[in-house]
Phi, psi and omega in degrees: 000151178288318179260085180232170183242131167251133181226140179247122186225150170252127181241129184291146189300340183276358177249142179277152179300307184304324179291324173293313184296317177303312176303305175307312180289321180297306182296320183292319181297324175297312185288329178292313182301315178296317188274327181250341178257352174084359183275135187261330176203185182060071178263009181297132175090351178265135182229131180248315181262157178285163178303316189266170177210169176231139178238137179221154180256151178226135182292171187285335181269359187264000000 
């Protein structure tokens, strides 16, 4: 996609990747809706991010 985001995060082994991605996408979508679209509450039915994501690992020295 032409408009996509790359994020490099360190995730502890006790958390699942899908849990972290869901949290980041959920909280960032709420903040974007509040800040730029003027919505204060009731975000049901609104979609900001696409459903999928891609995960790749990076070595400690990279």
